[in-house]
C-alpha positions in Angstrom: 27.4 -67.6 12.6 27.8 -64.5 14.1 25.7 -62.2 15.5 23.6 -60.0 13.1 23.8 -56.2 13.6 20.0 -54.6 13.2 20.7 -51.0 11.7 17.9 -49.9 14.1 17.3 -46.1 12.7 16.4 -47.9 9.1 13.9 -50.0 10.8 12.5 -47.3 12.8 12.3 -45.1 8.9 11.2 -48.3 6.8 8.0 -49.3 9.2 7.3 -45.4 9.6 8.2 -46.0 13.8 4.9 -48.9 14.1 7.6 -50.5 17.2 5.3 -53.5 18.1 5.8 -55.2 14.2 9.1 -56.6 15.6 8.4 -56.1 19.7 5.7 -57.7 19.5 8.2 -60.2 20.5 10.9 -58.8 23.0 10.9 -56.0 24.6 12.2 -52.5 24.1 15.1 -52.9 26.1 18.5 -53.4 25.0 19.6 -57.1 25.1 16.3 -58.5 25.6 16.6 -60.7 23.0 20.1 -61.9 24.3 18.5 -62.3 28.7 15.2 -64.1 26.5 17.7 -66.5 24.9 19.9 -67.7 27.5 16.4 -67.7 30.2 14.9 -70.7 26.8 12.4 -68.1 26.7 12.3 -67.5 22.7 11.9 -70.3 20.6 15.3 -71.0 18.2 16.1 -69.0 15.3 12.0 -67.4 16.8 13.5 -63.4 16.0 15.6 -64.3 12.5 11.6 -66.3 11.5 10.2 -62.8 12.5 12.2 -61.2 10.0 12.6 -63.3 7.2 9.2 -63.1 7.1 8.6 -59.4 6.8 11.8 -58.7 4.2 9.6 -61.9 1.6 6.2 -59.0 2.5 7.2 -56.5 1.6 9.2 -57.7 -0.3 5.9 -59.2 -2.2 4.4 -56.4 -1.7 7.2 -54.9 -4.1 8.5 -51.9 -1.2 12.3 -52.3 -1.1 13.0 -54.0 1.9 16.1 -56.8 3.9 17.9 -59.0 3.0 16.1 -63.2 3.4 19.8 -65.5 2.9 21.6 -66.2 6.1 24.8 -64.5 5.4 23.6 -61.3 4.3 22.7 -60.7 7.6 24.9 -63.2 10.2 27.9 -61.0 9.0 31.7 -61.1 10.8 
């Protein structure tokens, strides 16, 4: 599947700039996820599960949120 293009500004706004919502898993540097994957520092699908989990939690709370299906994030 193609890499996910994350709309960073949308996430910052939605999470009210709580950077640790995502960056508790990886550092705030460009390319950090790819570097950690290459080094074996992230488990398979660890980032995806964090993203899906957050989106599902927000949906349960009745908040507008992002997609949870594979092809909704992994787009050509």
